[in-house]
N, C-alpha and C positions, 0 to 999 in steps of 0.2 A: 381475396383480392385478385383483381385481374392480372393475368400473367404478363401483359404488355406494358405494365406501369412499374416504374422504379419506386419502391417504398422509401420513405424518408424517416430519419431519426435525428432528434436533437439531443446532444449530450451536454448536461448542465451540472456545474458544481465543481469543476476543476479550474486550474489557473490557465488552461488553454491547451492548444495543440500546435506543435509538439512541446511539451513541458517536461521537466525533469525533477520537479519539486519533491514528489512523494509517491506513495503507492498508487493512489488514484490516477495521478498523471501518467505513471508508467503503464498502467492498465489501458488508459485511453490511447496512449501513444501506440500500443500494440494492436488494440481492437479496431481503431478507426480505419486504417488501410485494409484490414481483413474484411470489414463490412463492405467497403467499396468494392473489393474483389468479388464479393458474393452478392452484388447487385443492389447495393443501398446508396442512396444519397445521404451523406453524413455531414452534419453541422456540429462543430464543437464550440461551445461558448467559453470565453476566457476573459482575462483582465488585461488592460493595456500595459505594454511593457514586459509581459511575462514570457513572450516567445521571441525568438530571433527570426526575422522574415526570411533570411537566407540560410536557415538551418538545412544542411544536406539531408537530414533524416525526414524532412517534411514531405509528405505526399500531397502534391498540389490538387489532387482530386478531393481532398477533405477540405470543407469550407470552415475557416476559422472566423468567428465573430467575437468582437470585444464590446462589452457594455461598460457603463460607468458604475462606480460604487465608491464606498468609503474605505480608504486604506488604513484600517486600524485593526488591532488584534481582536477587538470585541465585535466590530461591525462588518468586517470585510466579507465573511461568508454570507451573512444575511443580506447585505446590500447588493452584492454582486449576484447572489442567487435570485433576488427579486427582479433586478433589471434584465437578467438573462431569461427568466421565466416570462416576464412581460413581453419581451421580444419574440420568444418562441410561441406564445399564445397568438400573437398577431400573424405569424407565419404558418401555424397549424401543421406541424409535422404529423406523420402517421402514428408515431410513438415517441415518448421521451424517456431517456435514461438519465436518472438523477443520482448524483453522488453526494452522500452525506445527509443524515436526517435533519440537520439544521435547515436544509432547503425544503423540508416537509411542510413548513408553514405556507408555502406558495402552491402546494398541490391542488387546493380547491380552484385556483385560477385555471389550471390545465384541465381539471375535471369538468369545469363549466363549459369548456370548448370541445368536450368530447375526445380529448387526447389521452390515450392510455399512458400510465406512468409506471416505470420500473425503477425502484429506488435501491441502490446499494447502501445498506445501512451502516457499513463499516463495523467497528466494534461497539462496545458499550461506552460511548464517549463520556457520559456523565460520571463514570467511575475513575476517570483519569485525574490524577492529583494536580496536573498543571493548570486545570481550569478553576476559576473562582467559583464561589457558591452560585453566583448569578449565571455564569457560563454553564455550569452543570445543569441548572434549572432549565436553561434555554434548550440544551440538547435533549433533556428528558421530555420536555414539552413537544419538541420537534418529533421525537420518536412516537409520542401519542398521536400526533396529527398524521404522521406517516402511516401508522397502523390503521388509521381510519380511512384515509383518503387515497392511498396508493393502490394501484391496480395489482401490483406484485412487488415483492421485495427480493433482493439478492443478499445472501449471507455468505461471507467468505470462509466460514468455519461452521461445522455442524453444531458445535457448542454454542455459537451465537444464535443459530436458529432455535435451539432448545430454549435459550434464555428469552428470546422474543416470544416464543409460544407460551411460556409460563408467565411472563410479565404483561404481555399485551394481547394475548389471545390469538395471535397470528404468527405463522412461521415465515419461511422464505425459501427460495430456490438456492441450493448450495452451488456456488461457483467460486473457487479460490483464486488466488493470484498465481501467475505463471512465472517461469524462469527458463533461461537458456543455459545449457551446459557450455561454458566458454572453451575456446581452444587453449592449449597450453600457453601460458604466459610466463615471462621472466620474473624471477623473484625480485622484490623491492631491493634496490641497492642498499648495501650495508646490513642486510639480514640474511638468514639462512633458511632453507626449506625445512619446515616443521620445527623451527627453532624459537618461535615466539607465540605469546598469547595475544589474542585480538579481541577488541570490543568495537562494534559498529552500532551506534545508537544515537538518537536524539537525547540530549542531556536533560532528561526530566526524571523526577524521582521514581515513577512507576517502571522505569527501565532498569532499575537496580544499579544505576551508575555510581551512586555514592558507596555502597558496599563493595562494588568492584574496585573502586579506587582504594578502599581500605585493604582489600586483598592484594592489590598491586604493590602496596608499600613493602610487603614482605616478598612477594613473588619476584619483583624486580631486583632483589638482591642476587638472584641466581639465573634469571631468564629475562629476555627482552619482552617488554609489554608495549603493545601499540593500541592507542585509543583513537578511533575515528568518530567525529561528530562534534556537536556543540548544541547549546540551547537555542541558537539562532538570534538571540538578543542579549547575550552576555548573562552574567549571573554567577551564583556561588559555585556551581559545578564547573563552569568554564574557568573561573579563577583557580579552582583547585587543580584542574588538569594542567594549567600553565605552571602552577607552583610545583607540582610533581615532576613535570618535564625539566624544570630548572634544577631541582634538588636531586633527582635520581637519574644517573647516567643511562640506565637501561629502560627508563619510561619515556615513551615517545608519543606526543600528541600531534596528530596530523590535521586536526580541525575537520571541516567538511570537505570530503573528496568528491569533486564533480566528475572526474574522469572514470567512466565505467570500467575500462580496462585495468586501471590501477586498483580500483576497489576489488574487482574480480581476482586480480593477482594476489592481493592481500589475503582474501579468503582461501584461494587455491593453495597457498604455501603456508598458511597458519599451522602451528602445531596444536593449538586449542583455541576455538572460537567460542567466546562466552555470549550467550543470548539471554539477556535478563528481563525481557519484556514480560510484564505481569498481567496486563489487561489487553483487550483486543482479541481478534480472532487469528486468522492466518496472516502472519507477519511477512511482508514482501522481502525484507532483509533475510529472514530465516530461510525462506524458500530459495533465494538466490545463493545464500551460503551453502545450502545443500547441493545445488546444481554445480557450484564451483568445487565441491569436494572437501569442504572444511570439516575437520574433526570437531564435533559440536558438543559443548556442555551448555545445557539450557536450564534456566530456572524452572523448577517443577510446577507447571500449570497445566490445566486441562487443555488449553489451546496448543501449547508446545507439544504435548503428548500426542494430540491429534495429528499435527503436522509431521512429526518425526517418526511416528509409528513405533514399532517394537525394537528396531535395531539401528536407526539412523542417527542416534545421538545418546548422550548420557544426561542425567538430570541431577540437579543439586538444589539445596535450600538457599534462601536469600542471605544467610549470615556470612560475613566476610571470611570466617574460617572455613566454612563449607565451600565457598567459591574458590579460595586459594588451594585447598586440598584437592578438589576435583581437577582444577586446571594443572596443578603440579603433577598429579598422577598421570594425566594424559600427555603432558609435555615430556615426561620421562619414559613413555611407552611407545616406541615406534610401531610395534606390531598392532597395538590397539588403535593408533592413529590411522593406520592403513585400513583396518577393518571398518572403522566409522566412516572414513572418506568414501570407500567403495559403496557402502550401504546408503550413504546420503545421496550420491549421484544416482544410484539405481532408483531410489524412491522419488527423487525429483523428476526423473524421466517418466516414471510410471504414473505418477499422480498429479504432477504440477507443470505439465508442458503448456506453453502458450497456445499451441494448436488446439488442445482440448478445451482450454479456458475460452478462447475466442469462439470456438464452435458452439459451446454451451450458451454464450451470450447471444449469438446469432439465432440459435433455435428459439430462445426465450423471447427475443424481440419479435421474431416472425410470428410466434404464437399469439402475440398480443397486438398485431397490426390492427389499425383502426378501421373497422368496416364502414363507419360513417364517413371517414375521410376518403375511402375508396369511392363511395357513392357521390361525394362532393366533386371529386375529380372527373368522374364519368359524366356528371351533369355539365361541368365546365367544357368538356370535350364536345358534347352535343351542341352547346350554345355556339361554339366556334364554327 
């Protein structure tokens, strides 16, 4: 690519920039200004109403474009992915970064225009219990299309790359999520440092929320227990959290916490943080919990073992008794809490810094810059 021309990238598949909805949105919020700083024109596609125009975190150098779609749980990703891709095809960026394999169905449109595509495949979405049979089929079909039509794939855990290689015959570039080590924050009012157990999760079955609530029934007899999260649309687990908070004086349900400082404080001062996610790769909440220095007890999965390594957390089975016993032991051991906290922060700094994550994305995007697009722009310059 000519050194005098700014390369362009379109980022497709999130709710927009800057957005705070989930892991994809956090990654794009951190990556987009980084790319601008390193010489890119960046356009992030999103959905109307998903961003605040006057958000102080917004970098005005990043172009935000909203397209139309269908706002329903079943069709939102597919419909917004289609309209975003259609718009990007007309504008012909040098490379496109796509989030979520459900958007893989639209990759042939980009290929037809000679636009290289890098797809962050996320986890193995079709294994998540929250999706219907049809939803799982859509994600799996999208993965097959992604394997065939994408130029390159990003996997956020090496275990996910192994799964893709065995199931679809293609691997991916390993780039995890990042995290910041927060400054010291005050403890949540009404609680004590290292004195409570904490859950932070979307209330879906594969995050082991139900068994955690079972464990909390007994754990809350002697210790404070805080649950952060919800299903987002009500349901059995939300109802149960509300009932526990009403019935048990030491069980506290905070719902969804939007304030990052408050969430970081909860991790920073927790006595034991339970991470029950059973599917997916590198989980953004687990990485941020490490960076905040939470003493971690994680459900024993290959994904959590990859993230935590050998000494940044403990592991437990999914049974309520296992969860209760693991959390209780850690809550009653200040020395072990300190060991795990220090190890977690150290690992977050060494393996999951945003600087290293953003640099890896920038290198990958630059490696796949569209030479045809470069020739197109040079021809346009000559015509002028």
